[in-house]
N, C-alpha and C positions, 0 to 999 in steps of 0.2 A: 523622411518617407516612411509610411507605415509598411510593415512586413506583410507580404501576401498571406491570405488565409490558407491553411491546409484543410480546413473543413468549414462549409457553410451549410446550415441545415435549418429547416422551418417545419414545425409541427403544430397541430391544433392544441389549444390550451386544454389541460386535463391530465388525469392520472396516466393514461396511456402515452400521451405525448411526453410527460416527464420521464417515464421509464425509457422511452426511445432515445431521448437526448442524453440520458445518463449512460446508456450503452454506447452511443456515438463518442461521447467524451472519453469514456474508458478506452475504446479502441484507438483513438487518436493519441492518447498519452502512451499507451502500450507500444504503439508503432514508433515512438520517438524516444523511448528510453526511460520510462519510469513514471510513477504518480498515477497509475491507471485507476486504482481504487479511490484515491483522494478526488481525482477529477470527477469520477462518476458520482461519488457521494455528494460532493459540493453542488453539482448541477442538479441532481435529484432534489436536494433540499431547496435550492433556489427556484426550481421549476414548480415544486409543490406550493411554495410561498407565493409565487406569481399567480398560480391557479386560484388561490384563496382571494387574492386581491383583484381578480378579474371579475368585476361586478357589473360591467356594461358589455353587452353583446358577447358573452362568452362563447356562443356557438360559432361565431366567426373570427374570434381573436386567435392569434398565433403567438408562439414563442420562437425566437430566432437565436440560434447558437452559432457562434464563430469561434474557431480555434486557430491561434496563430503561434508559430514557433518563434520565440524571442530568445535567442542565445541558448542559455542554460535553463530556460523555463518555457513552460507553455502558458500563454495567456488564453484562458477559457472564459468567453463572454456570453452572457444571456441577456437578451433584450425582450422586455415585455411592455404592454400598454395598459397595464392595470393601474390601481390607485397609486399615486405617487409615493415614493420612498425617500428616505433621507440617508440610508446606509444599508449595509448588508444585513441579512438575517443573523440573529444571534448564534444559531447553530454553525453557520459558515465562519463567523468570527472565531468560534471555538476551534475550528480546524487550524486557523492561523496561530492561535494561542498555544496549541499543542505542537506546533512546528511541522504539521503535515502539509500545509500550504505556506508560501513565503510572504504572501500579502493578499489583500482583497480591497477592492474599491467598489462602492455602490451608491446609487442615488438617482435622481432625475437628470436626464440629459436634455430636457426641453421637448423631446418628442415622445418620451416614455421613460422607462426605468432601465438602467444598465448596471449589471453586476459583472465584475471582472475578477476572477480568481487566478492567481499566479501559482502554478504547480511546478515544483522543482524537478528537473531531470537528474539523472545520476551525476552528470558532470558539475551540477551546481554546488554539490557539497564536497568536491575534490580539493582538499587543502593542499597548499604548496609543501614541498619537501624540504625540511630544515636540515636534513643530514649533512654534516660536514661544515655547517655554517656556525658562526659565533657572533654574539653581539659585540660591536666595537665600542670601546670607551672613547671619551673625548680626547685622551692623551695618546691615542694611536698614532704612530709616525706617519707623516704625510708621504704621498707617493707622487712620482713624476710621470706615471703611466699616461700616455696621450689618450685623449678622448675625441669622439666626433659628435658634434651637436646636430640633431636631426629630429624629425617628427617621430612620435611614439607609435609603434606598429603592433598589431595584435600578436605577432610572434615574439614581441618583447615582454609579454605580460609576466611570464615566470621570472624573468630577470628583475622586473620591478618588485615582485614579492620578495625576492632575495635581498634586494637593497633595503627595503623597508625593515626586514628582520635584522639585518646588520646594524641598522640605526636604532630601532626601537624594540627589538625582541618581539614579544607579544603584546605590547602596550599601545600600538597604534590605534587611534580612536575609531577609524572606519574599518570594522572587522571585515568588510567585503574585499578589502585590498589584499587579504591573504588567500584569495581564491582566484588563481590565474585565469581559469576558464570564464569567470564572470567579467574580469577586466577585459579579456579579449572580445567577449561578446558585445560589451558596451562600446568598444572601439569600432567593431565591425558595423554596429547599428548606427554609429554616428552620435550616440548620446554622450560619449566621452571622446575627448581629444587630448593630446598632450605633446610635450617636447622633452627630449631626453638628451643627456650627455652619456655616451656609451663607449666602452672600450673596444679594441679590435677583437677580443674574444667573447663579445656579447654581454658583458656585465654592465649594468646601469650604474653610473656614478652619481647621477642627479636627475631629478624629474620635476615637472610642474605641469599640472593638467586642469581640465575644465569639464564640468558635467552640466548639461542642460537641465534646468529646473522649472522653467516656464517658457512660453513662446518669446523668443528674443532675449532671454535672460539666462546667464550661466552662473554656476558657482565654481570659482577657481580654488584649487588647493592641491592636496597630495604632494606638497612641496617637500622634497627630501634630498639631502646630499650626503653621500657616504662620508664619514668623518675623514677618511684619508685624502679626499678630494676637495676638502674645504680650503677657503683662501684663494681660489682661482677666479671667483666672480661667476661661477656657473649658474647659480640660482638667478642672479640678475639677467644674465644672457638668455636663459630659458624663459624667464618672465617677459622679457621684451619681445621674444619671438612669438610667444603665446598670445600676447596682446595684439600683435600685428595680425595674427590669424583670426582672432575674434573680430576685429574691426572689418577685416576683408570679408568675413562671413555675414556681416550685417548685424551682429549681436549688439543690442541696445544698452544692456546693463550687465554689471559684473558684481556678484556677491562673493564675500569671503567670510569665513567663520573662524577667526583667531581664537585660540584657547585662552583661558583665563589663569592657567597655572604658571605662565610666564609672559612677559610683555613684548617679546621680540617680534612675533608675527603681527601683533596689533600695531606696533610702531612702523613696521614696513608698510602696512595698508594705509595708515594715516599719512606717512611721508609721501606716498604715491597719490594722495589727493582723495582718498575714500572718506566717506562720512560714516560715523559710528551711529547706526540706526536702531540698534537693539541688543538684547541679550536673551538667548534661549536658555531657560533654567532647566536643569535636570534633563537635558535633551537626549542623552545617549546612555546606554547601559554601563554599569561599573566596569572598569578596565583591569586587565592583569598588568601590573606594574613590574619593572625590572630595575635592578640597581639598588639604591639606598631604600626605596619604598617597595621592596619586593612583596608580592602578594596582590589580592584582589582589592581594589578601593571599595570602601563602604558606600560612599555617595555617588550619585549619578553626575557625571561632569556637566558643566555649563559652558556655553560658548558665546562670545560676542558675535555680532553681525555688522559687517562693513559693506557699504554700497558705493559703486562708482558708475555714473552714466558714461557710456562709451559714445553716445550720440546726444546732441542737445535735447533737453526735455522741453516739451511744449507746456505752456502755462495751464494750470488746473486748480480747481478748488477742492479742498479736503473737507469731508463732513464727518467729523469725529465726535463720538458720544462724550458728554462732559467729563466722565470719569477719566478718560484717556487724554483729554485735550492738553493738560499741562505737559505731559511727556511728549506727545506728538508735536506740540508747539516748539519745545526745546530742540527736537531733531530737526524741524524745518528751519528754524532761525539760524542754526549753525551750518546748514547745508549749503545755502546759496541757490537752492532750486527755485524755479519760478512757481511757487506753491503759496496759496493762502488758505487759511482755515475759515470755512463758512460759519456764520452765526445761526444758532437754532432759531427757527421762525415757524411760520404757519405750516410749511412743508408742502411737498408735492403730493399728488395722488400716489397711493402705495398699493402694489398688487397684494392680493389676499395671501397668495402662496409663494413662499421662498423656494428658490432653486438651490438644493443642497446635495453635495456628495461627500461621503466620508470613507476613510480607509484606515486600515490597521496594519502595522508591521510588527511581527513578534520579536525580531532581533533586538530592537531597542524598546520594546513594549510601549510604542508610541502611536497614537492616533493622529489623524489629520482630517479636518473638515474644511471644505471649500464651499463658499456661498457666492455663486455668480450673480444672483438676484436676491435682494433683500425684500421680503414680504412682511406683512403685518403679523404673521405667525412665527417670526424669527425666533423669539424667545423659547417658545414651545418646542420647535424642531431642534434647536441647539441643545436644549435641556434633554430631550429624548436621545439625541445622537451621543451627547457626552455620557449619559447613563449607560447607553449600550456599549460604548467603547470602554467605560470603566469596568463593567461586568466582564468584558472580554479580557481584561488584564492590563489595560493602558495605564502607565504611571505618569504619562505626560501626553497631553493632546494639544495640537496647534490648530487655531481657527483662523482662516483667511477670509477677510471681509473686503468688499469693494468700497473703498474710501471715497470715490467720486460719486457715489449714489447718495443723493440728498436725504433719502429716507433713513439712512443709517444713523444720522445724528439724533433722531428722536426714537426710532424703533430700537436702537442699540443702547438706549439709556438704562435699560433693565439688565444688562449683561453682568454687572458687578456681583449680584447675588448668585450667579452661576459659578462664582470663583474664577472668572476669566480676567486675568491681568494682562497688561500691556506686555508685548514681546518685541514687535518691531514695526516699522513703517517703511514699505518698499515701493518706490515709485515705478510706474510703468511695468507692472508685473503681469505680463500675458493678458488673458482674458479679463482679469479683474480690474485692469487699469491700476491705479495706485491701491496697494493692499495694506490694510491695517491688520496686523497679525496679533492675535491674543493667545494666551496659553493658560491651560488648566493643569494643575499639578496635584497628584495624589498626596504628596508631602510638600506643603508650601513653606515648611521651615527649612529653607535652602542653606546649606553650609557653605559660607563664603570665606572661611578662615584662611584658606590658602590662595585666594585670588590675588593676582597682581595686575597692575594697570599701567598702560603706556603713559598716561598723563592724567591730570585732574578732571578733564572733561569726560574721559572714558569712566573714570571712577564715579563721577556725579550721576551719569545716566544709569550705570549699573546699580547704584544705590537706590535711585528712584524706582527702578523696575522691581528689584528684589523687595523693597519696602512695601510696594503695593501688593505684591504676591502674598507677603506675610499678613498684611492687614486684611485682605480679603479672606484668607484662610481663618484668621482669628474671628472675623465677623461671622462666618459660617458656623464656627463652633459656638459662638455666643447665641446665635439664633436657634440652633438645635437645643442647647441647654435651656434657653428661655421658654421654648415650646414644651420641653419636658417638665420644667418647674410649674408652668401653667396647668398642665394635666395633673400634676401632684396636687396643686391647690384645689382644683375642681373635684378631684376624687375625695378630698378631705371635707368638702362641704356636706352639711347634712342633707339628706333627701327627704322629700315630702312623703308622708304616709299615704 
């Protein structure tokens, strides 16, 4: 359920309206604990941009502002009916890159354009207190302290951060898990659920959780067990309880992102019937390691992606561009899903304009582009969006495409030169239907020297994905150099008098 708005405002398009909405956003942020100047600046920039794009009936057009309190952040949203956009203005992206805003999403919503800026409140950056805690080694003595297994509650958030620190120090891949207020807010909103084993004094011994990533799809993870409590089967018990809750809630699909630095979590997912559907390369920021590998890692970590349907999948046809068809076919053939790959043909009528939204998160310097509708302008709008995110500082961008739309197989044939490689194939992924996920990398020379695999099938798919990424990167370099050499040759030719 969406949170109620604390502000709803509508003003005429124009400089005066932009100034009014900026002050409304400023007041709303100030009243709720921070980010007033950021909210005002972001909305003023967005409103001025919307005014510039309002080329039809500007006298009667309006700008709509909505402000929602979302836990430790404000969601400040501007809606306009001007010329379609595919992402946020570059100046707003810069606010995210500078860390002044936590994220921004923009693009067409089918009725107009929508831009949402996430403005952090004071509680958003309140880190957990590590005083008196130590990182526990694998050789720590076991304890027989009794625990109670129950649902994870908002008031348990600080205890979870302490458990994570005892297990991982500062090396846990999801940095947001070190901020108790963020965890509590996600639980309160219903975006996150979890199961815990907890002692009588309120310390968490083990946890397993899930976060909603699309309508009817969750990502499970945050699996952690204090070394003193291992060997009791707590993780298995929590996993079973969590799975029962997900099924009772009508969740259709479950994603997991096992790490590649050890095979244990890959093996658990495969043993429980998950299908290996992809690898996200360089997907998170370098981590602070503890123990033998003390220090900040040089490379951005990569993660596998595993998928399990929790309800039977309905039969469907996938329309995958030829470049990605061999990898997609391998995923489908090993999955047992009722899926077939369509053959390129004459193709259906294709809309002129794609529907595209893009977003940027500064924490992992990662962009995301979602394409609910494939139009004949797909290549142009994706190229523009990727360029914009690259300028904003994205080091990795994921592109989610609707694989059940027949137009994709032909319109998407030109995606390779954009350096978009295969990332994953996810069935029944919310509004997209089956999603073909591609990835752009600032550095396609991914370091896989420390990767470990659960079995040969995981290794084979990982090699196919990383090889394609490297090949596309090399091809782009060759193309640039060929163009430069051509210009050199032309410059050396004699000119006519």
